[in-house]
Backbone bond lengths (Angstrom), bond angles and torsions (degrees), N, CA, C in turn:
res aa  C-N    CA-C-N  psi(-1)  N-CA   C-N-CA  omega(-1)  CA-C   N-CA-C  phi
1 X - - - 1.455 - - 1.528 107.75 -
2 X 1.347 116.24 136.47 1.460 119.21 -178.61 1.525 112.02 -67.35
3 X 1.291 113.27 156.15 1.461 121.21 178.45 1.528 109.61 -63.95
4 X 1.343 120.04 133.74 1.470 121.53 -179.58 1.537 112.86 -57.78
5 X 1.315 117.40 -34.40 1.464 120.03 177.95 1.524 110.93 -65.64
6 X 1.334 116.42 -37.98 1.460 120.96 177.69 1.530 110.60 -64.32
7 X 1.312 117.50 -45.36 1.464 121.89 179.67 1.522 110.25 -63.83
8 X 1.317 117.16 -44.25 1.458 121.10 179.34 1.519 111.80 -62.77
9 X 1.324 116.57 -41.48 1.470 118.74 178.97 1.524 111.15 -69.30
10 X 1.326 118.44 -35.15 1.463 121.14 177.09 1.530 110.93 -65.27
11 X 1.313 116.82 -42.05 1.472 120.88 178.34 1.523 110.05 -66.19
12 X 1.332 117.36 -42.79 1.470 120.57 179.06 1.520 111.38 -63.96
13 X 1.323 116.99 -40.98 1.458 120.38 179.42 1.528 111.14 -66.58
14 X 1.317 117.99 -43.58 1.462 119.99 179.15 1.527 111.37 -67.06
15 X 1.327 117.95 -35.02 1.466 120.61 176.28 1.522 110.71 -66.52
16 X 1.331 117.35 -40.31 1.466 120.85 179.09 1.528 111.04 -65.98
17 X 1.317 117.40 -42.11 1.471 120.63 178.78 1.533 110.13 -65.91
18 X 1.317 117.38 -43.00 1.469 120.82 178.51 1.522 110.97 -61.41
19 X 1.307 117.26 -45.66 1.467 120.96 179.53 1.528 110.26 -62.40
20 X 1.326 117.02 -43.98 1.465 120.61 -178.97 1.528 111.28 -64.07
21 X 1.328 117.53 -41.33 1.461 120.33 179.80 1.523 112.07 -67.41
22 X 1.316 117.01 -31.10 1.470 119.56 178.48 1.524 111.90 -80.02
23 X 1.313 117.99 -29.34 1.466 121.35 -179.47 1.524 112.30 -84.08
24 X 1.316 117.06 -24.87 1.465 121.45 -175.52 1.531 113.72 -57.01
25 X 1.324 120.98 -47.10 1.471 119.15 179.75 1.526 113.20 -60.34
26 X 1.322 117.33 -36.91 1.458 119.81 -179.41 1.522 111.25 -67.81
27 X 1.308 117.09 -37.88 1.463 119.23 179.79 1.517 111.59 -73.56
28 X 1.322 117.40 -33.21 1.463 119.81 179.32 1.527 112.40 -76.81
29 X 1.322 117.21 -30.89 1.456 120.58 -176.73 1.526 113.70 -89.55
30 X 1.305 117.85 -11.17 1.464 120.72 -178.61 1.532 112.63 -57.44
31 X 1.322 120.42 -45.29 1.471 118.99 178.81 1.533 113.41 -67.06
32 X 1.326 117.74 -22.53 1.466 120.23 -178.62 1.521 113.09 -76.04
33 X 1.307 117.64 -16.87 1.469 119.89 -178.01 1.519 112.54 -61.41
34 X 1.317 117.61 -29.56 1.459 121.14 179.37 1.526 112.45 -86.65
35 X 1.316 117.75 -2.73 1.456 121.76 -177.44 1.529 111.05 -70.31
36 X 1.312 116.28 136.23 1.468 120.35 178.79 1.521 111.23 -67.38
37 X 1.323 117.12 -32.97 1.457 120.83 179.16 1.522 110.76 -65.31
38 X 1.313 116.85 -44.39 1.468 120.80 179.40 1.519 110.46 -65.37
39 X 1.315 117.92 -39.29 1.462 120.88 178.09 1.527 110.69 -64.65
40 X 1.326 117.13 -39.61 1.467 121.22 177.74 1.525 110.41 -64.04
41 X 1.330 115.90 -47.03 1.463 120.02 -179.23 1.524 112.19 -64.24
42 X 1.320 117.05 -34.04 1.466 119.34 -179.80 1.521 112.16 -67.36
43 X 1.332 117.51 -24.77 1.460 119.42 177.43 1.519 112.43 -89.95
44 X 1.324 118.12 -26.44 1.464 121.28 -175.31 1.527 114.10 -98.18
45 X 1.300 118.68 -26.09 1.458 121.08 -173.43 1.531 114.65 -65.91
46 X 1.320 120.68 -39.02 1.469 117.56 -178.97 1.525 113.08 -57.70
47 X 1.321 117.98 -42.12 1.462 120.05 178.31 1.524 110.66 -67.05
48 X 1.310 117.41 -39.70 1.457 120.87 178.28 1.511 112.65 -63.62
49 X 1.317 116.78 -40.83 1.457 120.81 178.21 1.521 110.06 -65.43
50 X 1.318 117.84 -40.29 1.463 120.60 178.85 1.522 111.61 -64.24
51 X 1.333 117.90 -38.79 1.461 120.76 177.64 1.528 110.36 -64.47
52 X 1.323 117.10 -42.43 1.464 120.77 178.48 1.530 110.07 -63.10
53 X 1.328 117.92 -42.80 1.460 121.03 177.86 1.527 111.41 -64.32
54 X 1.305 117.71 -37.99 1.463 121.68 178.43 1.521 110.46 -62.82
55 X 1.322 116.72 -47.77 1.462 120.68 179.20 1.526 110.10 -63.08
56 X 1.316 117.00 -42.19 1.466 120.95 179.77 1.525 111.10 -62.53
57 X 1.321 117.21 -43.18 1.464 120.17 -177.23 1.527 112.65 -71.99
58 X 1.324 117.03 -31.84 1.467 120.04 -176.17 1.524 113.10 -97.96
59 X 1.317 119.41 6.46 1.457 121.31 -175.54 1.521 112.76 -68.46
60 X 1.312 118.65 -27.20 1.460 121.75 -177.85 1.522 113.31 -103.58
61 X 1.318 117.71 13.77 1.455 120.56 179.29 1.524 108.29 -71.55
62 X 1.321 117.11 125.84 1.466 118.90 179.85 1.520 111.07 -66.30
63 X 1.303 115.57 149.56 1.462 120.44 -178.39 1.527 112.52 -81.49
64 X 1.325 118.02 -6.53 1.458 119.94 177.43 1.522 109.45 -70.98
65 X 1.322 115.16 153.09 1.468 120.10 -177.01 1.525 111.63 -63.44
66 X 1.317 117.58 -41.28 1.465 118.85 -176.72 1.525 112.15 -74.00
67 X 1.325 118.49 -28.99 1.450 120.82 -178.71 1.514 114.01 -80.68
68 X 1.327 116.72 -20.65 1.458 120.33 -176.35 1.521 113.59 -96.80
69 X 1.304 117.42 -6.70 1.467 119.73 -174.45 1.521 111.64 -67.65
70 X 1.331 118.14 -49.32 1.463 120.82 -176.84 1.530 112.22 -61.15
71 X 1.346 119.53 -48.01 1.465 118.01 178.32 1.530 112.87 -64.74
72 X 1.308 117.54 -36.22 1.466 119.49 -179.44 1.527 111.89 -71.68
73 X 1.310 117.62 -36.20 1.477 120.47 175.93 1.529 109.46 -65.91
74 X 1.325 116.77 -43.46 1.470 120.24 178.69 1.524 110.56 -64.55
75 X 1.319 117.13 -41.16 1.462 120.71 177.78 1.522 111.13 -63.19
76 X 1.314 116.83 -43.04 1.470 120.86 178.38 1.524 110.73 -63.27
77 X 1.326 116.95 -41.32 1.461 120.15 178.21 1.521 110.98 -64.39
78 X 1.331 116.88 -41.00 1.463 120.73 -179.48 1.520 111.12 -64.75
79 X 1.323 116.57 -49.20 1.471 120.64 -178.11 1.526 110.42 -65.89
80 X 1.330 116.90 -45.50 1.458 119.98 -179.44 1.514 112.91 -61.50
81 X 1.322 116.23 -45.37 1.463 119.56 179.79 1.521 111.25 -66.51
82 X 1.333 116.34 -36.37 1.465 118.06 179.22 1.536 111.26 -68.44
83 X 1.316 116.87 -39.95 1.467 119.12 177.70 1.523 111.51 -66.79
84 X 1.319 116.56 -31.37 1.456 120.37 -178.68 1.522 111.62 -79.40
85 X 1.337 118.10 -48.99 1.460 121.30 -172.83 1.529 114.80 -101.87
86 X 1.333 117.98 -17.02 1.473 122.80 -179.11 1.534 112.07 57.27
87 X 1.321 115.42 40.09 1.466 121.31 178.18 1.523 108.07 -124.45
88 X 1.325 116.26 109.01 1.457 120.43 -177.77 1.528 111.12 -62.88
89 X 1.321 117.08 -44.35 1.457 120.20 -178.86 1.527 111.54 -61.60
90 X 1.305 116.64 -46.64 1.462 120.60 -179.50 1.524 111.30 -63.16
91 X 1.317 117.43 -44.08 1.462 119.68 -177.54 1.530 111.26 -69.47
92 X 1.322 118.75 -39.00 1.457 120.95 179.32 1.530 110.50 -67.31
93 X 1.320 117.26 -44.42 1.463 119.78 179.02 1.521 111.62 -63.94
94 X 1.327 117.46 -40.95 1.461 120.90 179.85 1.528 111.02 -67.40
95 X 1.321 117.22 -42.99 1.465 120.39 178.34 1.510 111.75 -63.55
96 X 1.328 116.81 -41.12 1.460 120.52 177.94 1.524 110.68 -64.69
97 X 1.320 116.39 -44.54 1.473 120.24 179.18 1.524 110.65 -63.26
98 X 1.324 117.22 -40.32 1.470 120.12 178.50 1.520 110.84 -63.26
99 X 1.325 117.27 -43.32 1.460 120.71 -179.94 1.525 111.26 -64.35
100 X 1.325 116.32 -45.93 1.457 119.87 -178.81 1.531 110.46 -64.78
101 X 1.314 116.37 -42.23 1.477 119.94 179.88 1.531 110.85 -64.47
102 X 1.319 117.47 -43.14 1.464 120.32 -179.26 1.529 111.90 -67.69
103 X 1.325 117.16 -43.21 1.462 118.45 -179.30 1.518 112.64 -73.36
104 X 1.317 117.80 -22.41 1.461 120.79 -179.77 1.516 112.65 -86.82
105 X 1.325 117.14 -26.62 1.463 119.23 -175.08 1.534 112.48 -115.44
106 X 1.286 117.26 -66.94 1.466 121.36 -172.13 1.528 112.17 -70.21
107 X 1.325 117.35 -44.97 1.459 120.86 -175.23 1.521 112.19 -109.24
108 X 1.333 117.12 30.60 1.473 120.07 178.90 1.511 109.89 -66.85
109 X 1.312 116.12 137.19 1.476 120.27 -178.73 1.487 111.67 -84.69
């Protein structure tokens, strides 16, 4: 059995390293908060990320009329609900549920 002092020092050392690794990003990023570039990106990035996700999700939508109906109906429901209620969680869950329901029932292969 290992020496209790050895075990205690190993636990203390691993706790110190863990704490330092978790605190390091906050200390390094603190000066960047006042940066104009970071402030610009914080206002523009959410829309950019959503556009990238939209393209990624719709990249495999078939161009046939019957294959594109379910994704387009779900997309319309998501966008419409988000514009109406301004709740990202509600609109994403509703759009996902609409897509799953349509592909499972109406447009099942």
